[in-house]
ROBALUM-518647 format. One record per atom (N, C-alpha, C, O): residue in one letter; x, y, z. Coordinates in steps of 0.2 Angstrom, whole numbers, plus 5000, padded with zeros to 4 digits. Layout:
AXYZ
...
// end
This chain:
M519052255222
M519652225220
M519952275214
M519652295210
A520652285215
A520952335210
A520952295203
A521052235203
G520952345198
G521052315191
G520352295188
G519852305191
M520352275182
M519752265178
M519452195180
M519852145181
N518852195182
N518552125184
N518052105179
N517552145177
I518152045177
I517652015172
I517451945173
I517751915178
G516851925171
G516651855171
G516651825165
G516451855159
I516751755165
I516751725158
I516351655159
I516451615164
D515951645154
D515651575154
D515951545147
D515751565142
F516451505148
F516751475142
F516451405141
F516651355143
G515851405137
G515451355136
G515651315130
G516051335126
S515251255129
S515351215123
S515151245117
S515451245112
S514551285118
S514251315112
S514451395111
S514551415105
S514551425117
S514751495116
S515151515122
S515151485127
T515451575121
T515851605126
T515551675127
T515451715123
I515351685133
I515051755135
I515551785141
I515751755145
I515651845140
I516051885144
I515651945147
I515351985143
T515751955153
T515352015156
T515852055160
T516352025163
E515752125160
E516252165164
E515952205169
E515352225169
Q516252205175
Q515952245181
Q515752315179
Q516152355176
G515152335180
G514852395179
G514552405172
G514252455170
K514752355167
K514452365160
K514052305158
K513652315153
G514052255161
G513652195159
G513952155153
G514652155153
I513652115149
I513852075144
I514252115139
I513952165136
I514852105137
I515252135132
I515452095126
I515652125121
L515352025127
L515551985121
L515151925122
L515051895127
D514851895116
D514451835116
D514651805109
D514351825104
E515051755108
E515251725102
E515351655103
E515451625108
P515251615097
P515351545098
P516051515100
P516551555099
S516051465104
S516651435106
S516951395101
S517051335102
V517151415095
V517451375090
V518051415087
V518051475087
I518451375084
I519051405081
I519151365074
I519151295074
A519351395069
A519451365062
A520251355061
A520551405062
L520451295059
L521151285058
L521351265051
L520951225048
D521851285049
D522151255043
D522451185045
D522851175049
I522151135041
I522251065043
I523051045042
I523351015047
E523351075037
E524051055036
E524551095041
E524951055044
T524451155043
T524851195047
T524651195054
T524951205059
K523951175055
K523651185062
K523651255064
K523551265070
Y523651305060
Y523651375061
Y522951395061
Y522651385056
P522751435066
P522051465066
P521951515061
P522351555060
V521451505057
V521251555052
V520651595053
V520451645050
A520251575059
A519651605060
A519451595068
A519551535070
F519151635071
F518951625078
F518151645079
F517951685075
G517851615083
G517151645085
G516651645080
G516551595076
N516351705079
N515851715074
N516051695067
N515751665063
N516651715065
N516951695058
N517051625057
N516951595052
A517251585063
A517351515062
A516751475062
A516651435058
Y516251505066
Y515551475066
Y515251475059
Y514851435057
T515351535056
T514951545049
T515251505044
T514851485039
I515851485044
I516151445039
I516151365041
I516251325037
D515851355047
D515751285049
D515351245044
D514751265043
G515551195041
G515151155036
G515151185029
G514851155024
R515451245028
R515451275021
R516151275018
R516251305013
T516651245021
T517351245019
T517551175016
T517151125016
D518151175012
D518351115009
D518751075015
D518751095021
D519051025013
D519450985017
D520051005020
D520350975025
N520251065018
N520851105021
N520751135027
N521251155031
I520151145029
I519951185035
I519551145040
I519051105038
E519751145046
E519451105051
E519151155057
E519551195059
V518551145059
V518251185064
V518251145070
V517951095071
I518551175076
I518651135082
I518251175087
I518151235088
H517951135092
H517651155098
H518051135104
H518051075106
P518451185106
P518951165111
P518651145118
P518951115123
V517951165119
V517651145125
V517051095123
V516651115119
L517051035126
L516550985124
L516250965131
L516650945136
N515650955130
N515250925136
N515350965143
N515350945148
G515551035142
G515551075147
G516251085150
G516451125154
V516751045148
V517451045150
V517951055144
V517751035139
I518551075146
I519051095141
I519351025138
I519550985142
S519251015132
S519550955129
S520150965124
S520550915123
H520251025122
H520851035118
H521151095121
H520951155120
Y521751085125
Y522051135129
Y522251195125
Y522151255126
S522751175120
S523051235116
S522551275112
S522651335112
Y522051245109
Y521551275106
Y521151325110
Y520951375108
A520951295116
A520551335121
A520951395123
A520651445124
Q521551385124
Q522051445126
Q522051495120
Q521951555122
K522151475114
K522151515108
K521451555108
K521451615106
L520951525108
L520251555108
L520151605113
L519851655112
L520251585119
L520151625125
L520651685125
L520451745127
R521251675123
R521651735122
R521451785117
R521451845118
Y521151755112
Y520851805106
Y520351845109
Y520251905108
Y519851815113
Y519351845116
Y519551895121
Y519251955121
L519951885125
L520251925130
L520551985127
L520452045129
Q520951975122
Q521252035119
Q520752075115
Q520852135115
K520252045113
K519652085110
K519352125115
K519152185113
V519252105121
V518852145126
V519352195130
V519152245132
L519952175130
L520452215134
L520752275130
L520852325133
G520752265124
G521052315120
G521852325122
G522252285122
N521952395123
N522652415125
N522752415133
N523252445135
K522252385137
K522352395144
K523052355146
K523152305143
V523352385151
V524052355153
V523952305158
V524252255158
F523552315163
F523452275169
F523052215167
F522552215163
K523252155169
K522852095168
K522252095172
K522252115178
P521652065169
P521052065173
P520952015178
P521351965178
N520552025183
N520351975188
N519751945185
N519251975182
V519751875185
V519151835181
V518851795186
V519151755189
I518151795185
I517751745188
I517451695182
I517151725177
I517551635182
I517351595177
I516951535180
I517051505185
T516451515176
T515951465178
T516151395176
T516451395171
V516051345180
V516251275179
V515651235181
V515251255185
P515551175177
P515051135179
P515051105186
P515651105189
S514551095190
S514551065196
S514951005197
S515250985202
G514850965192
G515150895192
G515950895189
G516150845188
A516250955188
A516850955186
A517350925191
A517350935197
T517850885188
T518350855192
T518850905194
T518850965192
N519350885199
N519850935201
N520350945195
N520551005194
L520450895191
L520850905185
L520450955180
L520851005177
D519850955179
D519450995175
D519551065178
D519651115174
R519451075184
R519451145187
R520251175186
R520251235185
R520651135188
R521351155187
R521551175180
R521851225178
T521251135175
T521351155168
T520951225166
T521251265162
F520351235169
F520051305168
F520551355170
F520651405167
V520751345176
V521151405179
V521851415175
V521951475174
D522151355173
D522751365170
D522651395163
D523051435161
V522151375159
V521951405153
V521851485153
V522051525149
V521451505158
V521251575159
V521851615161
V521951665158
I522251585165
I522851625167
I523351635161
I523651685160
S523451575158
S523951575152
S523651615146
S524051635142
S523051635146
S522751675141
S522751745142
S522551785138
G522951765148
G523051835150
G522751865156
G522751925157
A522451815160
A522151845166
A522651845172
A523151815171
G522551895176
G522951905182
G522851855188
G523251815190
K522151855190
K521951805195
K521251775193
K520951805189
V521151715195
V520551675193
V520151655199
V520451625204
C519451655199
C519051625204
C518551585200
C518151605195
L518551515202
L518051475199
L517351475203
L517351475209
I516851475200
I516151465203
I515751415199
I515651415193
E515351375203
E514951325200
E514351365196
E514051415198
E514151335190
E513651365186
E513051375190
E512651415189
S512851315194
S512251315197
S512151375202
S511651405203
L512751385206
L512651445211
L512651515207
L512251555209
A512951515202
A512851585198
A512151585195
A511851645195
S511851535193
S511251535190
S510751545195
S510251585194
A510851525201
A510351535207
A510351615209
A509851645210
I510951645209
I510951715210
I510651755204
I510251795205
G510751725198
G510451765192
G509751755192
G509351805190
A509451705195
A508751695196
A508451725201
A507851725202
G508851765206
G508551795211
G508451755217
G508051785222
I508751695218
I508651655224
I509051685229
I509651695228
N508751695235
N509151715241
N509651665243
N509451605245
E510351685243
E510851635244
E510851615252
E511151565254
R510451655256
R510451635263
R509851595265
R509751575271
S509351585260
S508751545261
S508951475263
S509351435259
M508551445268
M508651375270
M508251325265
M508351265265
S507751355262
S507251315258
S507651295251
S508051325248
G507651225250
G507951195245
G507651215238
G507051215237
R508151225233
R507851245226
R508251195221
R508851185222
M507951175216
M508251135211
M508351175205
M507851205202
L508951185202
L509151215196
L509351165191
L509851125192
V509151175185
V509351135179
V509651175174
V509251215171
N510251175173
N510551215168
N510651175161
N511151135161
L510251185156
L510251145150
L510651185145
L510451225141
G511351165145
G511751205141
G511951175134
G511551125132
G512351195130
G512551175124
G512951105124
G512851065120
G513351095129
G513751035130
G513550995136
G513850935136
S513251015140
S513050975146
S512451005150
S512251055149
V512150955154
V511650975159
V511850975166
V512050925168
D511851035169
D512051045176
D511451045180
D511051095180
I511450995185
I510850985189
I511050995196
I511550955199
S510751045200
S510951055207
S510351065212
S509851095209
V510451045218
V509951065223
V510351115228
V510851095230
I510151175228
I510451225232
I510051245238
I509451255238
T510451245244
T510151275250
T510651315254
T511251295254
M510451365257
M510851415261
M511551435257
M512051435260
G511451445250
G512051465246
G512551405245
G513051425242
N512351345246
N512751285245
N512451235241
N511851225241
I512851195237
I512551145233
I512551075237
I513051055240
A511951055239
A511850995243
A511950935239
A512250885241
V511650935233
V511650875228
V511750895221
V511450945219
S512150865217
S512250885210
S512450835206
S512650775208
N512350845199
N512550795194
N512650835188
N512250875186
T513150815184
T513250845177
T513150785172
T513550735172
V512650795167
V512550745162
V512950775156
V512750835154
R513350735153
R513750755147
R513450755141
R513650725136
V512850785141
V512450785135
V512050855134
V511850875140
G512050885129
G511750955128
G511450965121
G511350925117
G511351035120
G511051055114
G511451035108
G511151015103
I512151035108
I512551015103
I512450945101
I512450925095
D512350905106
D512250825105
D511550815101
D511450775097
L511050865102
L510450855099
L510550875091
L510250835087
D510950925090
D511150935083
D511450875080
D511250865074
K511950845083
K512250795080
K511850735079
K511850695074
A511350725083
A510850665082
A510450675076
A510250635073
I510250745075
I509850755069
I510250745063
I510050715058
S510950765063
S511350745057
S511450675056
S511450655050
R511550635061
R511650565061
R511050535058
R511050485053
Y510450555060
Y509850525058
Y509750535050
Y509550485047
L509850595048
L509750605041
L510250565037
L510050545031
Q510850555039
Q511350525035
Q511250445035
Q511250415030
R511050415041
R510950345041
R510250325038
R510250275035
N509750365039
N509050345037
N508850365030
N508450335027
R509150425028
R508950455022
R509450475017
R509350505012
D510050455019
D510650465014
D510750545012
D510850555007
I510550585017
I510650655016
I511150685021
I511150675027
L511650725018
L512150755022
L511950825024
L511750865019
I511950855030
I511850925032
I512450945036
I512750905039
G512551015036
G513051045040
G512751055047
G512151055048
P513251075052
P512951095059
P512551145059
P512051145064
L512551195055
L512151255055
L511451235053
L510951255056
T511351195048
T510651165046
T510351125052
T509751125053
A510751085055
A510551035060
A510251085066
A509751065069
E510651135068
E510451175073
E509751215071
E509351225076
R509751235065
R509051265063
R508451225063
R507951245065
L508551155061
L508051105062
L507851095069
L507251085070
K508351095073
K508151085080
K507751145083
K507251135087
I507951205081
I507551265084
I506851265081
I506451285084
C506851255074
C506151255071
C505651195072
C505051205073
L505951135073
L505551075073
L505651035079
L505150995081
G506151045083
G506351005089
G505851015094
G505551075095
S505750965098
S505350965104
S505450915109
S505750865107
A505350925115
A505450875121
A504850835122
A504950785125
I504250855119
I503650805119
I503450805111
I503550845107
K503050755110
K502850745103
K502250795102
K501750805106
R502350835097
R501850895096
R501150865094
R501150815090
E500650895096
E499950875094
E499850885087
E499450845084
E500050935084
E500050955077
E500750955074
E501150995075
E500750905070
E501450895066
E501550955062
E501150975058
I502150975062
I502451025057
I502951005053
I503350955055
A503151035047
A503651015043
A504051075040
A503751125040
L504651055038
L505051105035
L505451085029
L505651025029
V505451125024
V505851105018
V506551135018
V506551205019
T507151105018
T507751135018
T508251095013
T508051055009
F508851115013
F509351085008
F509951055012
F510151065017
G510151005008
G510750965010
G511150935004
G511050964999
K511450885005
K511850855000
K511650775000
K511650745005
S511550754994
S511350674993
S512050634995
S512550654992
G511950584999
G512450545001
G512650494995
G513150454995
L512150484990
L512250444985
L512650464979
L513150434977
D512550534977
D512950554972
D513250624973
D513550654969
N513250644980
N513550704982
N513250774979
N513550824979
M512650764976
M512350824973
M511850854977
M511650824982
P511750924976
P511250964981
P510550934981
P510350904975
I510250934986
I509550904987
I509150944991
I509350964997
S508550954990
S508050984994
S507650924997
S507450884994
F507450935003
F507050885007
F506550905012
F506650965015
E506050875013
E505550895019
E505650845025
E505750785024
I505650875031
I505750835037
I505250865042
I505050925042
T504950815046
T504350835050
T504650835058
T505150815059
S504250875062
S504350875069
S504350805072
S504750795077
T503950765070
T503950695073
T504650655072
T504850625076
E504950665066
E505550635064
E506050665069
E506550635072
I506050735070
I506550765074
I506550745081
I506950725084
F505850735084
F505750715090
F506050645091
F506350635096
N505950605087
N506150535087
N506850525087
N507150485091
C507250565083
C507950555083
C508350595089
C508950575090
I508050635093
I508350665098
I508050635105
I508250655110
E507650585105
E507350565111
E507850525115
E507750535121
E508350495113
E508850465117
E509250515121
E509350505127
Q509450565118
Q509750625122
Q509350655127
Q509550665132
L508750665125
L508250695130
L508150645136
L508050675142
E508150585135
E508050535140
E508650535145
E508550525151
Q509250545142
Q509850555146
Q509750615151
Q509950605157
M509550665148
M509450725152
M508950715158
M509050735164
I508350685156
I507850675161
I508150625167
I507950635173
N508450575165
N508750525169
N509250565174
N509250545180
G509650605172
G510050645176
G509650685181
G509950685187
I509150715179
I508750755184
I508450705189
I508450725195
K508150645187
K507950595192
K508450575197
K508250565203
S509050565194
S509550535199
S509750585204
S509850565210
V509650655203
V509850705208
V509250705213
V509350705219
L508650695211
L508050695215
L508050635220
L507850635225
E508350575217
E508350515221
E508850525227
E508750495232
K509350565225
K509950565231
K509750625235
K510150635240
T509250665234
T509050725238
T508750705245
T508250665244
P508950735250
P508650715257
P507850735257
P507650775253
P507450695261
P506750705260
P506550775262
P506050805259
E506850815267
E506650885268
E506750925262
E506350975261
L507250915259
L507350955253
L506950945247
L506750985243
I506750875247
I506250855241
I505550895243
I505250915238
G505450895249
G504750935251
G504851005248
G504351035246
D505451035249
D505551105247
D505451115240
D505151165237
I505751065236
I505751065229
I505051055226
I504851095221
S504651015229
S503951005227
S503551075228
S503151085224
D503751105233
D503351175235
D503651225230
D503251265227
N504251225229
N504551285225
N504651275218
N504651315214
G504551205216
G504651185209
G505351185206
G505851195210
I505451165200
I506151155197
I506251215192
I505751235188
L506851245192
L506951305188
L507451285183
L507951245184
L507251305176
L507651285171
L508051345168
L507751405168
T508651335166
T509051395163
T509451365157
T509451305157
G509751405153
G510151375148
G509751375141
G509151375141
G510151375136
G509851385129
G509351325127
G508851335124
T509551265130
T509151205128
T508451205132
T508051165130
A508451245137
A507751255141
A507251285136
A506651275138
L507451315131
L506951345126
L506651295121
L506251315117
L506951235121
L506651185117
L505851175118
L505651165124
F505451175113
F504751165114
F504551105118
F504851055117
G504151115123
G503951065128
G504351045133
G504250995137
M504951075134
M505451055139
M505151055146
M505251005150
E504751115148
E504451115154
E503951065156
E503951025161
K503551045151
K503050995151
K503350925152
K503150885156
R503850915148
R504150845148
R504450835155
R504350775158
I504850875158
I505150865165
I504650865170
I504650825175
S504150905170
S503550905174
S503250835174
S503050805180
E503050815168
E502750745168
E503150695171
E502950645174
E503850695170
E504250645172
E504450645179
E504550595182
T504350705182
T504550705189
T503950715194
T503950705200
G503350745191
G502850755195
G502850825199
G502550835204
I503350865197
I503550935200
I503450985195
I503550975189
E503151045197
E503051095193
E503751125191
E504251125194
V503751145184
V504351165181
V504251235178
V503751245175
K504751285179
K504751345176
K505451365173
K505951345176
T505451405168
T506051425165
T506151495168
T505651545168
V506751515169
V506951575172
V506851635166
V506751615160
K506751695168
K506651745164
K507051755158
K506851765152
D507751745159
D508251755154
D508651695154
D509251705156
P508451635151
P508851575151
P509451575148
P509951545150
L509551615142
L510151615139
L510751655143
L511351635142
Y510551705147
Y511051745150
Y510951745158
Y511351785161
N510551695160
N510451695167
N511051685171
N511151715176
T511451635169
T512051615173
T512551685173
T512851695178
M512651715168
M513051775167
M512751835171
M513151875173
N512151835171
N511751885176
N511951875183
N512151925186
G512051815185
G512251795192
G512951815193
G513151845198
V513451805188
V514151815188
V514151895189
V514551925193
N513751935185
N513852005185
N513652035192
N513852085194
S513151995195
S512952025202
S513552015207
S513652055211
I513851955206
I514451945210
I515051995209
I515352025214
L515152015202
L515652065201
L515452135204
L515852175206
D514752145205
D514552205208
D514552205216
D514552255219
N514652145218
N514652135226
N515052075227
N514752015228
F515652085228
F516152025230
F515951995236
F516251935238
D515552025241
D515351995247
D514951925246
D514851885250
M514651925240
M514251865238
M514751795238
M514451745239
L515351815237
L515851755237
L515951735244
L516251765248
T515751675246
T515851645253
T516551615253
T516951615249
E516651595259
E517351565261
E517351505256
E516851465256
G517951495253
G518051435249
G518051455241
G518251425237
Y517851515240
Y517851545234
Y518351605234
Y518151655237
S518951595231
S519451655231
S519751655224
S519751605220
F520051715223
F520451725217
F521151685218
F521451695223
Q521351655212
Q522051625213
Q522451645207
Q522251675202
N523151645208
N523551655202
N523951595201
N523751545204
V524351595196
V524651525194
V525051495200
V525151435199
H525351535205
H525651505210
H525251465215
H525451425219
H524551475214
H524151435219
H523851375216
H523551335220
I524051365210
I523751305207
I524151245209
I524751235209
N523751195212
N524051135215
N524051075209
N524351025211
// end
């Protein structure tokens, strides 16, 4: 296809852009910082992420993509336009874009993605489900008749799909992800210990102490926050057991989403999944004990793909190198084709 061809994963936690022939060329947080009074953007991406929780009440940090779908149209447009200008530079021609969407995205969600991408500077857009891109990234043969289950544990949602012969047979999207685990940690400390922490500290506690199963050996970490009683700085210790308990509700929602897909899956495909196992991808797949937790809950072997953080975009990159992978039903649209 003529012109520059790029792929975009416009996720709740990060925006990743890959270019045909080059691979990943941008990976930054999906956040934008605004002046509260004027609503004018003062920082994007990495710069906005760095100041999140460190600013006064005059700055608000917005996540324009929540739970895998666009929740703030105008801010999503501003953020994506900033990223496209960053990677396009002085190029005159508008790029052709493949963008990933959750399997459970509604028609309105899909239209919004197309509209935002085109209004941000793209020429034509093709939507592809995250699960199919993940399957390609994991090296699954798109023509294989054997059923495979992929669970994409992202920052804003969990995308669960059973794929056979290059099509999604059964799918479900759970609107809970890694960001919700961070929020649960912050809520726990505020409600139970009168300690206020920022989103960066919550994420660090999740990475260092978080787990999908209770650790046999408890570990602890000393970090800093602000006392909710007198607003003064405070250092405190928190354990892995506390973190596990406060994120258990969100983990249970993820597990129930996987079980619901298994319950709806035809018997023959269940047999395939039992033989092939469940594949995990996405950043939250790296949470300690996630493979073991899902395996214990489902009775099926679970493995994490080689490159869970970038597996989906690896699949998109493969499509950019070989557009024949796009089957009938996947085509590039311009603004005149949006219904």
